[in-house]
C-alpha positions as CSV (number, residue, x, y, z in Angstrom):
1,M,24.1,20.8,132.5
2,Q,20.4,21.0,133.2
3,H,18.8,20.0,129.9
4,V,19.7,18.6,126.5
5,S,17.1,17.8,123.9
6,A,16.3,17.8,120.1
7,T,19.7,16.3,119.2
8,N,20.2,16.5,115.4
9,L,23.1,14.9,113.5
10,F,24.2,14.8,109.9
11,A,26.9,12.5,108.4
12,R,28.3,11.5,105.1
13,A,31.4,9.8,103.9
14,R,34.0,11.5,101.6
15,G,36.5,8.9,100.6
16,E,38.5,7.9,103.6
17,R,37.0,10.6,105.8
18,Q,33.6,11.4,107.3
19,L,31.8,14.7,107.7
20,L,29.7,15.1,110.8
21,A,27.5,17.9,112.1
22,Y,25.9,18.0,115.6
23,G,23.1,20.3,116.8
24,M,21.1,20.4,120.0
25,E,19.0,22.5,122.4
26,V,20.7,23.1,125.7
27,A,20.0,24.8,129.0
28,A,22.6,25.2,131.8
29,R,23.7,27.5,134.6
30,R,27.4,27.3,133.8
31,P,29.5,27.2,130.6
32,V,28.9,24.1,128.5
33,A,31.4,21.9,126.9
34,M,30.6,19.0,124.5
35,I,33.0,16.0,124.1
36,L,32.3,13.9,121.1
37,P,34.2,10.6,120.8
38,L,35.4,9.7,117.3
39,P,36.7,6.4,115.9
40,V,39.7,7.8,114.1
41,P,42.5,5.4,113.0
42,P,44.9,4.6,116.0
43,G,47.8,7.0,116.1
44,S,46.1,9.9,114.3
45,G,47.9,13.2,114.8
46,E,46.6,16.5,116.2
47,D,45.8,17.8,112.7
48,A,43.7,14.8,111.7
49,L,40.4,16.6,112.3
50,R,39.2,19.7,110.3
51,F,36.6,21.9,111.9
52,V,33.8,23.3,109.7
53,D,32.2,26.7,110.6
54,L,28.4,26.6,110.2
55,S,27.7,29.9,111.9
56,G,26.5,31.2,108.6
57,Y,23.9,28.5,108.3
58,P,22.3,28.1,111.8
59,R,19.1,26.6,110.4
60,L,20.7,23.7,108.6
61,F,18.7,21.1,110.5
62,E,15.4,22.9,110.2
63,D,16.0,22.9,106.4
64,L,16.9,19.2,106.4
65,D,13.7,18.5,108.2
66,R,11.7,20.2,105.5
67,G,12.6,17.4,103.1
68,F,10.7,14.8,105.0
69,P,7.1,14.1,105.9
70,P,6.0,14.1,109.6
71,A,6.6,10.8,111.3
72,Y,5.2,9.3,114.5
73,V,8.0,7.6,116.6
74,P,6.7,5.7,119.7
75,R,8.9,6.3,122.7
76,E,8.3,2.9,124.3
77,L,7.4,-0.6,123.2
78,D,4.7,-2.6,125.0
79,E,7.5,-5.0,126.0
80,Q,11.1,-3.9,126.5
81,P,13.7,-6.2,125.4
82,S,45.8,13.9,135.1
83,R,48.7,12.8,136.7
84,G,52.2,13.9,137.5
85,G,54.9,14.0,134.8
86,I,56.4,16.3,132.2
87,R,54.2,19.3,131.3
88,Q,52.9,18.8,127.8
89,Q,52.2,21.5,125.2
90,A,48.6,22.7,125.2
91,L,46.4,21.5,122.3
92,V,45.5,24.0,119.6
93,V,42.2,25.8,120.2
94,H,40.2,26.8,117.1
95,E,37.6,29.6,116.8
96,V,34.6,28.0,115.1
97,G,31.6,30.4,115.0
98,D,30.0,30.6,118.4
99,F,32.4,27.9,119.7
100,V,36.0,27.4,120.7
101,A,37.1,23.8,119.8
102,S,40.0,21.4,120.0
103,F,40.8,17.9,118.7
104,V,42.1,15.5,121.4
105,P,44.0,12.7,119.7
106,R,43.7,10.2,122.6
107,V,42.3,10.1,126.2
108,S,45.7,10.8,127.8
109,D,45.8,14.1,125.9
110,F,42.9,15.6,127.9
111,A,45.6,16.6,130.4
112,R,46.6,19.2,127.7
113,L,43.2,20.9,127.8
114,D,41.7,23.2,130.4
115,R,40.6,21.2,133.5
116,R,36.9,22.0,132.9
117,F,37.0,19.9,129.7
118,R,38.2,16.7,131.5
119,L,35.9,13.9,132.6
120,P,36.5,11.9,135.9
121,D,38.7,8.8,135.6
122,A,35.7,6.7,136.6
123,V,33.9,7.7,133.4
124,W,36.9,6.6,131.2
125,G,37.0,3.4,133.2
126,A,33.4,2.7,132.2
127,L,34.2,3.5,128.5
128,P,37.2,1.3,127.7
129,Q,36.2,1.2,124.0
130,Y,37.5,4.8,123.7
131,G,41.1,3.9,124.7
132,D,42.5,4.6,121.2
133,W,39.9,7.0,119.9
134,G,40.1,10.7,119.3
135,F,37.7,13.4,120.6
136,A,36.2,16.7,119.3
137,V,35.7,19.1,122.2
138,F,33.5,22.2,121.8
139,A,32.8,25.0,124.3
140,L,30.4,27.9,123.8
141,K,31.9,31.3,123.8
142,D,30.7,34.1,126.1
143,L,28.8,36.1,123.4
144,G,28.5,39.3,125.5
145,G,26.3,40.4,128.4
146,G,27.9,37.7,130.7
147,W,27.6,34.0,130.1
148,L,24.7,33.6,127.7
149,L,23.2,30.7,129.7
150,R,23.7,32.0,133.2
151,R,20.0,31.8,133.8
152,I,18.6,28.4,133.0
153,R,16.8,28.7,129.7
154,R,16.8,26.7,126.5
155,K,19.1,28.1,123.8
156,K,19.3,27.0,120.2
157,I,22.9,27.3,118.8
158,H,24.3,26.8,115.4
159,P,25.5,23.2,114.6
160,M,29.1,22.0,115.4
161,A,30.7,20.4,112.4
162,F,34.0,18.8,111.4
163,E,35.7,16.2,109.2
164,F,37.8,13.3,110.4
165,P,39.5,10.2,109.1
166,R,37.4,7.0,109.2
167,R,38.4,3.8,111.0
168,R,35.7,1.8,109.2
169,S,35.1,2.5,105.6
170,D,31.9,0.6,105.5
171,A,29.9,2.5,108.1
172,L,28.8,6.0,109.2
173,F,29.4,6.9,112.8
174,F,27.2,9.0,115.1
175,P,28.3,9.9,118.6
176,T,25.3,9.1,120.8
177,V,26.7,7.9,124.1
178,H,25.2,10.0,126.9
179,V,27.3,11.2,129.9
180,H,25.4,14.1,131.4
181,D,25.8,13.6,135.2
182,G,29.3,12.3,135.5
183,E,28.2,8.6,135.2
184,V,27.8,6.2,132.4
185,H,24.3,4.5,132.6
186,A,23.5,1.3,130.7
187,Q,20.3,2.9,129.3
188,A,19.7,6.5,128.1
189,E,16.9,8.6,126.9
190,F,17.1,9.3,123.1
191,D,15.6,12.3,121.4
192,H,17.8,12.0,118.2
193,T,17.3,12.7,114.5
194,M,20.1,11.4,112.4
195,Y,20.4,12.6,108.8
196,Y,22.9,11.1,106.4
197,Q,23.7,10.9,102.8
198,A,24.3,7.5,101.2
199,D,23.3,5.6,98.1
200,A,20.7,3.7,100.1
201,A,19.2,3.7,103.6
202,L,21.5,2.1,106.1
203,R,20.8,-0.2,109.0
204,G,21.3,0.6,112.7
205,D,21.1,-1.4,115.9
206,F,17.8,0.0,117.2
207,D,14.5,-1.7,118.0
208,A,11.1,-1.3,116.2
209,R,10.6,2.2,117.5
210,A,13.2,3.7,115.2
211,V,11.9,5.1,111.9
212,T,13.9,5.4,108.7
213,Q,12.8,7.7,105.9
214,T,14.3,8.9,102.5
215,A,13.7,12.4,101.2
216,G,11.5,12.5,98.1
217,E,13.4,15.4,96.5
218,A,17.0,16.3,95.7
219,V,18.6,17.9,98.7
220,G,18.9,21.2,96.9
221,A,15.1,21.6,97.0
222,F,15.2,22.1,100.8
223,V,18.8,22.8,101.8
224,D,20.9,25.8,100.7
225,V,23.8,23.6,99.8
226,P,26.4,26.3,99.2
227,R,26.0,27.6,102.7
228,T,26.9,24.2,104.2
229,A,30.7,24.8,103.6
230,G,31.0,21.5,101.8
231,L,29.2,19.5,104.4
232,V,26.3,18.5,102.1
233,D,26.6,16.8,98.7
234,A,24.2,18.4,96.2
235,E,23.9,15.1,94.3
236,A,23.5,12.4,97.0
237,P,20.1,11.3,98.4
238,V,19.3,12.2,102.0
239,H,17.9,9.7,104.6
240,R,17.0,10.2,108.2
241,L,16.7,7.9,111.3
242,L,14.4,9.0,114.1
243,V,15.1,7.5,117.5
244,R,13.1,8.4,120.6
245,G,12.7,6.8,124.1
246,T,15.0,4.7,126.2
247,H,17.7,2.7,124.4
248,P,21.1,1.1,125.2
249,N,23.6,3.9,125.9
250,R,26.0,3.5,123.1
251,D,27.3,5.2,119.9
252,T,25.5,4.5,116.6
253,L,27.0,2.9,113.5
254,L,25.0,2.7,110.3
255,A,26.3,0.1,107.8
């Protein structure tokens, strides 16, 4: 992968489950796969995750942005604080708009996916917290005319979205760990906008550069709620967290 930027996420809780949408701009020479770790309850089955097709609403995040005033977010502070064994049945592959997608219940199940979707053992060794997590895996389809990103260029694609069972009922989860070059670095460059619906603004573990805002209007004033396939609640307030610059390379919990 050559370039990833303008990462947008949306989350809301629905009982014991969480809805999550993920959008980004990407440029690459080869087919791109996205692996998103998810804190599902240990022992979750292969059907624990439900994919949501947002191909009919590619501008979801542009519309969410319309509900908020412009905000300046400083990028920096002045002072910075597969193996042998029995062959297993392949995981189910879903068609989700411009993507093909699978849910991987645990790290060992990556052996049941195509080899191109697997990460080196060294990466998993550096991420021991994911030992009993699940993973949503998305890959862009070839949409005709050869691989659509064969020449390096930025491409805006419709958001990926799904619903999964929650491990923590008191927090919203955003997958923000970066592994772009086959290594896990302690710090990573963030260009993230995290939208979420909750009764009040939630707190995250970021420094003073992060900016939290609450939309001044009901979400229906700037988002076409029926086109979100149940992702967005027409009645709940919308908040957003803007994070830019270098931060610890970890996932985000808002509680």
